[in-house]
Structure formats: C-alpha cells, structure tokens
C-alpha positions, -999 to 999 in steps of 0.1 A, spaced: 586 -156 -275 580 -185 -249 604 -190 -224 609 -227 -236 624 -213 -265 647 -189 -249 685 -196 -256 711 -187 -232 722 -154 -251 685 -141 -255 680 -148 -215 710 -128 -206 700 -100 -232 665 -102 -213 680 -95 -178 703 -70 -191 670 -50 -205 652 -54 -173 684 -39 -156 698 -69 -137 733 -83 -140 736 -124 -138 767 -120 -115 749 -95 -91 717 -117 -91 737 -150 -83 756 -131 -53 721 -121 -39 708 -154 -39 741 -166 -22 737 -143 4 698 -149 6 708 -183 13 736 -177 39 713 -154 57 685 -182 58 711 -207 70 723 -183 101 687 -177 110 679 -217 111 710 -219 130 702 -192 154 666 -208 158 680 -241 168 699 -225 197 678 -217 229 684 -210 264 679 -249 270 707 -257 244 732 -228 261 723 -240 296 733 -277 289 763 -266 271 775 -247 301 768 -276 328 769 -310 308 807 -315 305 807 -314 342 780 -344 347 797 -377 353 785 -412 356 790 -430 392 791 -465 391 793 -487 424 799 -525 436 785 -538 468 799 -570 476 780 -594 499 778 -627 513 756 -653 501 739 -676 525 749 -711 528 723 -735 510 721 -764 540 711 -788 514 740 -784 490 761 -779 518 756 -814 531 768 -828 498 798 -802 499 787 -784 469 779 -752 484 802 -733 511 787 -701 507 806 -672 494 800 -637 480 784 -618 452 789 -584 435 760 -560 427 767 -533 407 746 -500 408 746 -466 387 739 -431 393 749 -396 386 768 -367 398 783 -332 391 818 -317 393 820 -287 418 858 -281 420 882 -288 392 905 -308 417 877 -337 414 851 -328 441 819 -344 430 782 -343 445 757 -372 444 731 -385 464 738 -406 494 716 -436 484 736 -437 452 769 -447 473 759 -456 507 769 -492 518 790 -499 485 822 -516 486 838 -498 454 830 -464 436 842 -453 405 836 -420 383 832 -421 345 835 -386 329 816 -375 299 845 -387 273 843 -421 291 877 -418 312 872 -438 343 887 -429 377 884 -445 411 865 -425 436 870 -418 474 838 -413 496 847 -381 513 816 -383 534 777 -391 534 749 -373 548 721 -399 548 693 -374 563 700 -349 534 706 -377 507 739 -361 497 773 -373 492 806 -359 483 831 -381 462 869 -372 453 886 -385 424 925 -379 416 922 -355 388 929 -317 379 916 -293 355 882 -306 352 853 -289 341 828 -273 367 792 -271 370 781 -235 380 765 -235 412 734 -211 414 708 -204 441 676 -220 453 664 -193 471 652 -172 441 634 -198 418 601 -189 400 572 -214 396 570 -222 360 605 -212 349 623 -236 329 641 -267 349 666 -289 331 674 -323 343 709 -339 332 721 -373 343 728 -409 328 696 -430 329 704 -465 327 740 -456 324 761 -475 295 732 -492 285 727 -463 261 759 -469 244 781 -440 253 790 -418 285 773 -387 270 746 -375 297 709 -374 287 689 -342 289 653 -336 298 633 -307 304 603 -291 320 596 -264 344 595 -257 382 564 -270 393 564 -262 429 591 -255 460 591 -262 494 577 -297 490 576 -323 521 578 -359 512 569 -385 540 580 -417 524 560 -414 494 587 -412 468 611 -435 450 643 -432 470 650 -433 506 641 -415 538 622 -384 546 628 -354 523 618 -314 536 617 -285 514 621 -303 479 621 -287 446 593 -303 422 598 -306 385 582 -323 360 614 -328 340 617 -365 336 639 -380 363 646 -415 353 668 -446 370 703 -434 369 692 -397 371 699 -397 409 727 -372 420 725 -352 387 720 -318 385 687 -297 382 697 -267 362 680 -234 354 678 -214 321 708 -195 329 729 -226 332 729 -226 369 724 -258 392 694 -251 412 691 -284 426 704 -323 430 679 -346 413 669 -374 441 638 -390 440 603 -395 420 568 -401 432 557 -429 409 529 -456 411 539 -474 380 579 -475 383 586 -448 356 585 -410 355 550 -396 357 562 -360 359 567 -359 397 603 -354 402 621 -340 433 652 -322 436 675 -311 469 679 -272 472 714 -264 457 716 -240 490 714 -269 514 738 -291 491 764 -266 491 764 -263 533 765 -300 532 794 -302 508 811 -277 529 809 -297 561 817 -330 545 851 -317 529 858 -298 560 849 -324 588 839 -355 567 808 -354 585 777 -328 588 774 -306 615 738 -309 626 722 -276 635 703 -274 670 684 -251 692 672 -277 716 634 -277 710 610 -303 701 578 -296 682 542 -310 682 539 -330 648 508 -317 627 480 -340 619 484 -349 582 448 -348 576 442 -314 595 451 -288 570 449 -260 595 475 -277 617 499 -278 584 497 -239 582 494 -226 617 529 -224 626 554 -248 646 543 -254 681 571 -260 708 564 -291 727 598 -293 746 625 -271 753 660 -285 766 674 -270 797 705 -251 790 701 -250 753 700 -220 728 664 -219 728 663 -220 765 689 -190 768 670 -169 741 638 -172 761 617 -197 741 590 -216 760 567 -246 758 536 -236 736 555 -207 719 545 -212 682 573 -203 655 560 -187 624 591 -171 610 629 -179 608 652 -153 590 632 -151 557 612 -181 558 576 -180 569 572 -213 589 537 -229 585 543 -261 603 570 -283 620 583 -298 585 590 -261 575 612 -257 606 631 -290 601 636 -276 563 649 -243 579 674 -260 602 688 -279 572 699 -243 558 715 -231 588 750 -233 598 763 -241 633 777 -209 649 756 -183 633 726 -162 648 692 -166 635 662 -142 640 633 -165 650 598 -149 654 573 -167 677 538 -162 689 529 -165 725 492 -154 741 484 -139 709 513 -115 703 544 -120 682 582 -114 694 613 -120 676 642 -134 695 677 -142 684 689 -179 686 724 -193 685 727 -223 663 745 -250 680 759 -286 670 737 -314 685 749 -319 721 768 -353 714 788 -338 688 802 -317 711 808 -340 738 841 -360 748 845 -393 730 855 -423 746 870 -452 721 862 -486 731 884 -516 716 890 -491 686 853 -501 669 829 -481 693 829 -444 703 808 -436 733 797 -401 748 784 -399 781 743 -394 782 736 -359 794 705 -340 803 705 -323 767 710 -357 749 686 -374 771 658 -349 761 671 -345 723 669 -383 718 639 -390 741 659 -414 762 642 -429 793 672 -440 812 687 -416 835 724 -422 830 745 -444 805 767 -441 774 755 -434 741 769 -452 710 782 -420 687 799 -444 662 803 -479 657 821 -501 632 803 -520 604 815 -553 619 802 -547 653 770 -538 639 767 -566 617 778 -594 645 762 -578 678 734 -555 665 747 -525 682 737 -494 663 744 -458 665 723 -441 692 720 -472 715 724 -461 750 741 -489 770 728 -488 804 744 -519 819 774 -543 815 770 -577 832 756 -564 867 771 -529 869 749 -500 858 765 -477 835 771 -440 849 792 -426 818 811 -432 786 845 -436 804 832 -461 829 814 -481 799 849 -479 782 866 -493 815 842 -523 819 840 -535 784 878 -532 780 884 -552 815 862 -579 804 882 -590 773 890 -625 773 872 -633 804 838 -648 793 803 -641 782 793 -604 785 755 -592 788 750 -557 777 716 -538 785 709 -511 758 681 -487 756 669 -484 719 636 -466 711 624 -462 747 628 -502 753 658 -522 768 672 -552 750 699 -576 762 729 -583 740 752 -611 745 787 -616 734 825 -623 741 853 -601 737 884 -622 727 
C-alpha cells in the first residue's frame, strides 16, 4: 500500500499499530515547537541587550540654543537695509540621569556658552533644564530638570576595567533627525585605558586618563554613557579621533569615577574644587619614550604648600600616588583629577636613587580659599599671594587676580579670568581691596587705563565706568 493511497482511517490505524496516538503526537509537536521558540527567544537576549535595558531608559537628548549677534553689513546699512541683529544656532548632545530628582550628567562642550538648554526623555517628554555647573577642564557639566521619579542609570567604577571587555555606547546621534527620541546603541570593547589626548581629538581641550573604545561614537553621542556588560556606566562619551569626520573606531570616554567627583562638587558648590599640592612638573618630551615612563619630575615646589610641608623637593621624581603608577606628568595630572580636596594621599617619590613614601594633604587652589573682593558686581578679585604667583607663573610681584568676571565685561573689555591687575591709571595695585577701591572711585570720572599681566606679558585696557 503506497502512502498516496492511505485514507485518514487507514492512517490512524497504522499509527495505532505502531504504538502511537494522534493526540499524544500532536501534543509532543506543540511542545517541541514551544521549546524551540523559547530557545530562540533566549538566544536573542545577551549581556548587551540586558545592559541596554538597564541604562537606556535613563539616557536623554540635550538640546541647546545659542543666540549670537550678527555683524552689520556696512553696504546694506548705508541703504538702511541691515541694522544688524541676532541669530539662533541649535545644538544637540546626549546625557544620562543620575538622580531620580532630575540630575543629569553631560559634556561641558555640549552646553557651554549656550543661551537655552532643554532635555528630552526617552518618551519624547521635554523639560527646560538649568545648568547647575560646568567643569571645562574635565569636559563635564551637570543639568537639573524639574521632574520626579525618573529612571536612573546605575553607576559602576572605572578602576577595575578589563582590556577587551564589552563596551556599549548609548546616545542620540543626530538627535531627532532619526525620527524619534529612542537612543541608539553601538557596541565594541574597551581598547585601552589611561589614554592622554593632547589636542588630537574631535572635541575641546586636553584630555588625560581617558577610556578608549572602538564602540562607534558619532555626532550627538557626546555626553552619553559608556556601559559595561553588567549594565553599569563606566564612562561619559566625550570625543573621537577622526581624520575623516566620522567614527573610525577611536572613541574616548571620561572615567565615571572622575565624573562622580565632579558631579558631587558641582551639586554642592556650583563649581569644582581643584585638587592642589603645590608642585609644578617638568613636561616630558613627546618624542622621548623614556621620558614618558620614567616618573614625574618636580620642577618647582611652592613655599608653604602641602608639598613643601610633606618634605617634597625640587628634583624629586613622583613614581606612585595611592594605587596609581605615575609614569609621567600626564599620569600625575590624571591622578589629581581623581583626588578630593581635604583627603590625605600617600605619594611615593624617588630621590638620589632611593624611594620614599610621604603623606600629602590635598588642598584647594590657593586663590579658591583667598578672600574675594567684588568690584561693581561684575568682577571678583583676589590678592596676588606668593602661592598664587608660583602656581600661575606670574611675573609681577603684587597685584589683584581676576577670579571671576561677567561675560559682558569679558566681551566689551577683554578682561579674562586669571588676568592680574597690576596698575590702575598711575597707581600700582598692591592687593584686591585697593584695586576695588580704585576702580569704584573712578566711576563716572573719565577714561581709565588698567594694566594687566596675562601669560607673562603686560597689556593696557582703556575704558570708562559710567
């Protein structure tokens, strides 16, 4: 009997003769299909999908607007057609929520100099954002939105990373040009740690002790989290090295341990406390490999500084600080960025062929602790002290350091933070209080010539205070 000629009844009888029932066989087939579907579903999930599920809800889009003045066209102005005006430039970046009350971490270069900042959540809900503080040295900023019960990105540690482990970059490349507010995900590995970038990356400033990854970081990803396979944030995506303008697998992230310290400072003080011990180091020659790994050579020690108190001397070579091996000056700068003001650090130095460990107290930059003098509510001055003079390599023996200055004064007069006022008209400036009195006494009394030191050179600034 051929199979083509079997009737349903004969087929059932044949099954019965072989010891199987139709219902049982059908149930087994259904179970087998169910098991296969379960296995397929399980195979689709991985450490990467689980990590993204933990962090992605806390990733946000940071939208910025910058209003700037447009120059007057002299030819059009002559005919009454162009009186000048303002234009608005839009920008976009990424960030991630670190506290359910609306605290967000992003890059400084995403929001620095902007007029308005807003934040869009994963579902598209948009909030106006306040810039709590910016740390341009570390390229980090903290934002705050008025919201509660927000999802939070779990923060890990950047001190125990493994070269070759998974690295996942989450962010919003090109923002809403992709059609919605869902973040994008790229995956790669941790390529290296402790990378020092000296102006070679697509971003702003000098970066030290960075995490290198080949996970693609594209325009708009700046400020988003770099995540490990456990679903913990280990870095803040910041820059790429690119000769072409696109990602070539050389992306860099700021270690999360540093970001935690900066965030704590910005939330508590609105500014970052700069760890300082009072030493300046000899910079290594870039083309001398031995100089890049022989330790950090102390070039100067500020009198009365924590380093001087601990017994450090010119010529000492710093080879280790806490648990970090110090191979060069860049490693020491990276170590300072991880320290907190007020703590004690064990620093190991080499002197005359022998090594010794000293305990150094980490202090604020000397001008931070100095008494401030406000001038016309737009400039804050501090007296030039020997410690500040040594730290900033100021040539003048006395004067007043510009600690803070409004953007208006910077734009109109060119006065910058760090300038040293050494003379007002024909009066030499001895301290901050005297500089404040001189400037206020000259209000409405005609032209003022102020001599400042900047970068070791003296410059005149002429203006009037009305």
